[in-house]
C-alpha atoms as one frame of an Amber mdcrd trajectory, in Angstrom:
protein
  55.794 115.004 137.081  57.046 112.018 138.120  58.131 111.167 141.937  61.873
 110.874 140.525  61.723 114.291 139.007  59.860 116.518 141.891  62.474 114.636
 144.478  64.946 115.676 141.973  63.336 119.584 141.967  63.653 119.275 145.630
  66.851 118.610 145.918  67.826 121.888 143.598  65.426 123.777 145.755  66.761
 122.155 149.127  70.509 123.702 147.010  69.104 126.938 146.181  68.268 127.525
 149.730  71.571 127.021 151.091  73.344 128.738 148.497  70.758 131.556 148.223
  70.338 132.291 152.504  66.940 131.906 151.399  63.682 130.257 152.979  61.749
 127.648 151.516  58.558 129.661 150.806  60.466 132.044 148.414  62.334 129.557
 146.467  59.095 127.562 146.047  56.981 130.993 145.241  60.116 131.577 142.360
  59.760 127.572 141.187  56.348 127.556 140.672  56.191 131.143 138.795  59.093
 130.260 136.710  58.719 126.569 135.847  57.841 125.327 132.812  56.931 122.463
 134.284  53.165 121.227 134.419  52.825 120.898 138.154  50.043 119.071 139.813
  48.799 119.623 142.833  50.371 116.509 144.369  53.784 118.178 142.991  53.609
 121.401 144.686  52.436 119.782 148.098  55.532 117.253 147.978  57.946 120.149
 146.988  56.464 122.419 150.008  56.291 119.553 152.204  60.161 118.484 151.410
  61.639 122.197 151.127  59.300 123.037 154.560  60.410 120.148 156.581  63.891
 120.293 155.536  63.963 124.006 156.362  62.095 123.544 159.657  63.383 120.362
 161.163  67.463 121.706 159.623  68.933 121.195 163.242  68.040 117.386 163.922
  68.635 116.670 160.289  71.815 117.729 160.224  72.441 116.407 163.390  72.079
 113.241 162.333  74.339 113.554 159.412  77.022 115.386 161.806  77.279 111.329
 163.541  78.349 109.900 160.541  81.343 112.266 158.939  84.521 111.034 159.592
  85.993 111.911 162.407  87.102 115.896 162.048  85.051 116.706 159.575  82.995
 119.117 159.802  79.430 119.965 157.841  81.095 122.905 156.174  83.239 120.861
 154.609  80.487 118.951 152.675  80.041 120.049 148.751  76.460 122.109 148.918
  75.215 119.685 146.873  75.713 116.496 148.642  74.564 118.211 151.804  71.139
 119.329 149.998  70.608 115.764 149.132  72.037 114.120 152.016  69.150 116.748
 153.691  66.744 115.488 151.577  67.274 112.123 151.868  67.241 111.856 156.127
  64.565 113.800 155.689  62.656 111.715 153.688  63.715 108.991 155.783  62.029
 109.927 159.142  59.217 112.556 158.070  58.045 110.906 155.161  55.649 107.545
 155.664  55.544 107.385 151.744  58.594 106.802 150.598  60.535 103.329 152.356
  63.655 104.132 153.594  65.765 102.123 151.222  63.785 104.136 148.633  65.171
 107.246 149.875  68.897 106.131 150.436  68.579 104.465 146.968  66.924 107.745
 144.983  69.443 109.970 147.660  72.823 107.746 145.773  70.661 108.381 142.082
  70.551 111.739 142.821  74.488 111.974 143.797  75.607 109.863 140.538  73.648
 112.521 138.529  74.973 115.601 140.519  78.392 114.683 142.337  81.174 112.544
 142.209  82.078 108.977 142.369  82.895 109.675 145.978  80.604 111.976 147.181
  78.101 108.975 146.042  80.375 106.546 148.473  80.145 109.557 151.124  76.514
 109.853 150.799  75.763 106.101 150.727  77.825 105.914 153.799  76.267 108.461
 156.181  72.811 107.592 155.096  73.318 103.812 155.495  74.611 104.555 158.868
  71.376 106.497 159.560  69.368 103.701 158.251  70.756 101.625 160.863  70.158
 103.997 163.839  66.936 104.648 162.794  65.330 101.164 162.417
């Protein structure tokens, strides 16, 4: 599995965690059992790291996101798919040393192009761009 596909898979599993109120280990275990994809040890480790990382650091990750929402906006207003993309992007920027920050932002935008709207793509780019400037 390419890193691009692994990232897309991680985003969909983070989305599933949020929608189903499931934990990372349940979602990952179910995915591995039911997937027809050829998963390498590295693929599973990347997925596990991202899912558990987002789960364990959700409060901190969401704090970064909340700082750059439009005035009056709350987290509950963000579409669940956009929230999954944002959480994965922020996680990669803060905790994945093997992913350059600009790559994390660009890949999040690509996910938004595929799974969300043009407005969401612009929104995600703005939030992650502001976070990127903050953490430099």
